[in-house]
C-alpha positions as CSV (number, residue, x, y, z in Angstrom):
1,M,-46.9,17.6,107.6
2,N,-46.0,16.5,104.4
3,L,-43.8,13.3,104.9
4,S,-42.3,13.7,101.5
5,Q,-40.9,17.0,102.6
6,L,-39.7,15.5,106.0
7,R,-37.9,12.6,104.3
8,A,-36.2,15.0,102.1
9,F,-35.2,16.9,105.4
10,N,-34.1,13.5,107.0
11,V,-31.9,12.1,104.4
12,V,-29.8,15.6,103.8
13,A,-29.5,15.8,107.5
14,R,-27.9,12.4,107.6
15,E,-26.1,12.6,104.3
16,G,-24.8,16.5,105.0
17,S,-25.2,17.2,101.5
18,L,-28.1,18.0,99.1
19,T,-26.4,16.3,96.7
20,R,-25.9,13.2,98.2
21,A,-29.4,13.1,99.4
22,A,-30.7,13.5,95.7
23,E,-28.8,10.6,95.0
24,H,-30.2,8.6,97.6
25,L,-33.9,9.7,97.0
26,S,-33.2,9.4,92.9
27,I,-34.6,13.2,92.4
28,S,-33.0,16.1,91.5
29,Q,-31.0,18.5,93.9
30,P,-33.4,21.3,92.9
31,A,-36.7,19.1,94.1
32,V,-34.8,18.2,97.4
33,T,-34.0,22.0,98.0
34,A,-37.9,22.7,97.1
35,H,-38.7,20.1,99.7
36,V,-36.6,21.3,102.6
37,R,-37.4,25.1,101.7
38,A,-41.1,24.1,101.7
39,L,-40.9,22.4,105.3
40,E,-38.9,25.6,106.6
41,E,-41.3,28.0,105.0
42,R,-44.3,26.4,106.5
43,Y,-43.5,26.7,109.8
44,E,-41.1,29.8,109.5
45,L,-37.8,28.3,110.9
46,S,-34.4,27.4,109.5
47,L,-33.5,23.7,109.7
48,F,-29.9,23.7,108.3
49,R,-27.0,26.6,108.3
50,R,-25.8,26.2,104.6
51,N,-21.9,26.9,103.6
52,S,-19.7,26.1,100.9
53,R,-18.8,22.8,102.3
54,G,-22.6,21.9,102.7
55,V,-25.1,22.2,105.3
56,T,-25.3,21.7,109.2
57,L,-28.1,21.4,111.5
58,T,-29.6,24.0,113.5
59,E,-30.8,23.6,117.2
60,V,-34.5,22.7,115.8
61,G,-33.1,20.8,112.9
62,E,-31.2,18.5,115.0
63,E,-34.4,17.8,117.7
64,L,-36.3,17.3,114.4
65,L,-33.7,14.7,113.0
66,K,-34.2,12.5,116.3
67,I,-38.0,12.5,115.7
68,S,-38.0,11.8,112.1
69,V,-35.5,9.2,112.6
70,Q,-38.0,7.4,114.8
71,I,-40.9,8.1,112.5
72,F,-39.3,6.2,109.4
73,A,-38.1,3.6,111.7
74,L,-41.6,2.9,112.6
75,E,-42.6,3.3,108.7
76,N,-39.9,0.4,107.9
77,E,-41.2,-1.7,110.9
78,A,-45.0,-1.5,109.5
79,A,-43.6,-2.2,105.8
80,E,-41.7,-5.3,107.3
81,L,-45.1,-6.5,109.2
82,L,-47.2,-5.9,106.2
83,S,-44.7,-7.9,104.1
84,A,-44.1,-10.8,106.7
85,T,-48.2,-11.0,107.0
86,K,-48.4,-11.1,103.1
87,E,-46.1,-13.7,103.0
88,L,-47.8,-15.6,106.0
89,R,-44.8,-15.0,108.6
90,S,-46.9,-13.4,110.9
91,G,-50.7,-12.3,111.6
92,T,-53.6,-13.7,113.2
93,C,-56.4,-16.2,111.8
94,R,-59.3,-15.8,114.4
95,I,-61.7,-18.9,113.9
96,A,-65.4,-19.9,115.2
97,A,-66.9,-23.1,115.5
98,G,-69.6,-24.9,116.9
99,S,-67.5,-28.0,118.1
100,P,-63.6,-28.6,118.6
101,Y,-64.1,-32.0,116.9
102,F,-63.5,-31.0,113.0
103,I,-61.9,-27.5,113.1
104,V,-59.0,-28.7,115.6
105,P,-57.2,-31.2,112.9
106,I,-57.5,-28.3,110.1
107,I,-56.0,-25.8,112.7
108,A,-53.1,-28.3,113.4
109,A,-52.6,-29.2,109.9
110,F,-52.5,-25.0,109.1
111,Q,-50.1,-24.5,112.0
112,E,-48.0,-27.3,110.7
113,K,-47.7,-25.4,107.4
114,Y,-47.8,-21.6,108.7
115,P,-46.3,-21.6,112.4
116,K,-45.8,-18.1,112.8
117,I,-49.5,-17.6,112.2
118,H,-51.4,-17.0,115.8
119,I,-54.8,-19.0,115.8
120,G,-57.7,-17.6,117.7
121,L,-60.4,-20.1,118.1
122,N,-63.9,-19.5,120.0
123,I,-66.3,-22.4,120.6
124,G,-70.3,-21.6,120.9
125,N,-73.7,-22.5,119.5
126,S,-74.5,-21.7,116.1
127,Q,-76.1,-18.2,116.7
128,K,-73.0,-17.1,118.6
129,V,-70.8,-18.4,115.5
130,T,-73.2,-16.8,113.0
131,A,-72.9,-13.4,115.0
132,D,-69.3,-13.3,115.4
133,L,-68.8,-14.1,111.7
134,L,-71.1,-11.2,110.7
135,A,-69.7,-8.7,113.4
136,E,-66.4,-9.4,111.5
137,K,-64.9,-10.8,114.8
138,V,-63.5,-13.8,113.3
139,D,-62.2,-14.8,109.9
140,I,-63.5,-18.3,109.5
141,A,-66.4,-20.2,110.8
142,L,-67.2,-23.7,110.9
143,Q,-71.0,-24.3,111.8
144,T,-73.6,-27.0,111.7
145,E,-76.3,-26.2,108.9
146,W,-76.8,-22.6,107.6
147,E,-79.2,-20.4,106.1
148,E,-78.3,-18.6,103.1
149,N,-76.9,-15.2,103.4
150,P,-75.6,-12.8,100.4
151,L,-73.0,-11.7,102.3
152,V,-71.5,-15.1,103.3
153,E,-69.6,-17.8,101.2
154,A,-70.8,-21.1,102.6
155,I,-69.2,-24.6,101.6
156,P,-70.8,-27.6,102.6
157,F,-67.9,-29.6,104.3
158,Y,-69.1,-32.5,106.3
159,R,-72.6,-34.4,106.9
160,H,-73.2,-36.6,110.0
161,R,-75.8,-38.9,111.3
162,V,-77.6,-38.2,114.6
163,V,-77.5,-41.3,116.7
164,V,-79.0,-42.4,119.6
165,F,-76.4,-43.1,122.7
166,C,-77.2,-44.7,126.4
167,C,-75.2,-45.7,129.3
168,H,-73.5,-49.0,129.1
169,T,-75.5,-50.3,131.9
170,H,-78.6,-49.6,129.8
171,P,-80.5,-52.9,128.5
172,W,-79.9,-51.8,125.1
173,A,-76.3,-51.6,125.7
174,Q,-76.2,-55.0,127.5
175,S,-77.7,-56.7,124.7
176,N,-75.6,-55.1,122.1
177,K,-78.4,-53.6,120.1
178,K,-77.1,-51.6,117.2
179,H,-80.0,-50.1,115.6
180,I,-83.4,-48.1,116.9
181,R,-86.7,-46.4,115.9
182,L,-87.5,-43.2,116.6
183,S,-90.9,-44.6,118.5
184,E,-88.7,-46.7,120.7
185,L,-87.4,-43.6,122.4
186,S,-91.0,-42.8,123.5
187,A,-90.5,-44.8,126.7
188,E,-87.3,-43.7,127.4
189,K,-85.7,-41.0,129.8
190,M,-84.5,-38.3,127.0
191,I,-81.7,-35.7,127.9
192,W,-81.2,-33.1,125.1
193,R,-79.3,-30.2,124.3
194,E,-80.9,-26.6,124.6
195,P,-83.7,-25.5,121.8
196,Q,-80.8,-23.9,119.9
197,S,-79.0,-27.0,119.5
198,I,-79.1,-27.8,115.5
199,T,-79.1,-31.9,116.3
200,R,-82.2,-31.1,118.6
201,Q,-83.8,-29.4,116.1
202,V,-83.2,-32.1,113.6
203,F,-84.3,-34.6,115.8
204,E,-87.6,-32.7,116.8
205,K,-88.3,-32.1,113.2
206,A,-88.2,-36.3,112.5
207,C,-90.4,-36.7,115.5
208,Q,-93.1,-34.2,114.2
209,E,-92.8,-35.9,110.9
210,K,-93.8,-39.2,112.5
211,S,-96.5,-37.7,114.8
212,L,-94.4,-38.7,117.7
213,D,-94.6,-36.6,121.0
214,I,-91.3,-37.3,122.9
215,K,-90.2,-34.7,125.3
216,P,-86.9,-34.3,127.2
217,I,-86.7,-34.9,131.2
218,M,-83.8,-32.9,131.0
219,E,-82.1,-30.0,129.2
220,I,-78.6,-29.4,128.8
221,A,-76.5,-26.7,127.8
222,S,-73.2,-28.2,126.5
223,R,-72.5,-31.5,124.9
224,E,-69.8,-32.3,127.7
225,S,-72.2,-32.3,130.3
226,L,-74.9,-34.1,128.1
227,F,-72.3,-36.8,127.7
228,E,-71.4,-37.0,131.1
229,A,-75.0,-37.0,132.3
230,V,-75.9,-39.9,129.8
231,A,-73.0,-42.0,130.8
232,A,-74.2,-41.6,134.3
233,G,-77.4,-43.5,134.0
234,L,-79.4,-40.4,133.8
235,G,-81.2,-40.7,130.6
236,V,-80.7,-41.3,126.8
237,G,-79.1,-38.8,124.3
238,I,-79.0,-37.5,120.9
239,V,-75.9,-36.2,119.4
240,S,-73.9,-35.9,115.9
241,S,-72.1,-39.2,115.5
242,H,-68.6,-37.1,115.1
243,E,-69.1,-35.5,118.5
244,L,-69.7,-38.6,120.3
245,P,-66.2,-39.4,122.0
246,R,-64.9,-42.9,122.3
247,D,-65.7,-43.9,125.5
248,Q,-66.7,-47.4,127.4
249,R,-69.4,-45.7,129.4
250,V,-71.8,-45.1,126.5
251,H,-73.5,-47.3,123.7
252,T,-74.2,-45.9,120.4
253,L,-77.2,-47.0,118.1
254,N,-78.5,-45.9,114.8
255,I,-81.8,-44.7,114.0
256,T,-83.0,-47.0,111.2
257,D,-86.6,-45.3,110.2
258,A,-85.5,-41.6,109.9
259,D,-82.5,-40.0,107.8
260,L,-81.2,-37.5,110.5
261,K,-78.3,-35.9,109.4
262,T,-76.9,-32.4,109.9
263,T,-74.1,-30.7,107.5
264,E,-70.8,-28.8,108.5
265,Y,-70.3,-25.5,106.7
266,L,-67.1,-23.6,106.1
267,L,-68.2,-20.0,106.3
268,T,-66.4,-16.7,104.9
269,L,-67.5,-13.4,104.3
270,K,-67.6,-12.9,100.5
271,R,-65.9,-9.3,100.8
272,R,-63.0,-11.2,103.1
273,R,-62.7,-14.4,101.0
274,E,-59.7,-12.8,99.2
275,L,-57.4,-11.9,102.2
276,R,-54.2,-14.2,101.9
277,I,-54.6,-15.8,105.2
278,V,-58.1,-16.7,104.7
279,K,-57.4,-18.0,101.0
280,A,-54.4,-20.3,102.8
281,F,-56.8,-21.4,105.5
282,H,-59.4,-22.6,103.0
283,S,-56.3,-24.4,100.7
284,V,-55.6,-26.3,104.2
285,A,-59.0,-27.3,105.2
286,E,-59.9,-28.6,101.5
287,Q,-57.9,-31.4,102.3
288,F,-60.4,-32.6,105.1
289,R,-63.7,-31.8,103.1
290,S,-65.8,-35.0,102.7
């Protein structure tokens, strides 16, 4: 169906006059007449009864008017939705991150500025975050480390130290030891994250470079569970400094003989970078970049 023809019919039906409909649509009266006639001829029916006083609707015209009113009401709703989204008065920003520690403050600042925007947040390991971004399940991602991809804009956002932590009853904590060499971990019961963990990969690489054969006695999939296991005295863990909560049950030590650091990247698909909601999030996130 030609919507221009349907719109002309709708306005004529509501105005009851071809002349007033033409004025409303800002087109000539012959053009309005042509639109209505084309609609009638296509479906081989009459929509109006014409007389010297104007036009009145036929029965089928009455039914079509009800439908056309609904159609153009929905059109107006669609226009309002798109306008609101353009002005960031509505819409959804979907985000994936490897951990909540840095993304949550950015989201809080974003929502303060754009309170009408709904936020969807997924937390997962780096593989999941990457997959969600490339599959366009999310608009923005914040992830530790990144392999260059021509489809993705990657902005280095944070640099973090990898630290060692132990239970508060451990001799290192009791003596308030602040620094440690990698070799000192050889005699410890180590608890690590899963092999996909970037922190673990950075640590293992440093050990290999120093020819240290350090193996874990336990592998734990979540950083929260890792923290609880170490706090309970089951072993010594490694973690990025920003992911370690302040808790008197654990003690933190810096590694002195290896430059163990991770980088957090803000990721966006290049083809979606100019979306208004993505640009707005980047603008807010830039305040947190270090």
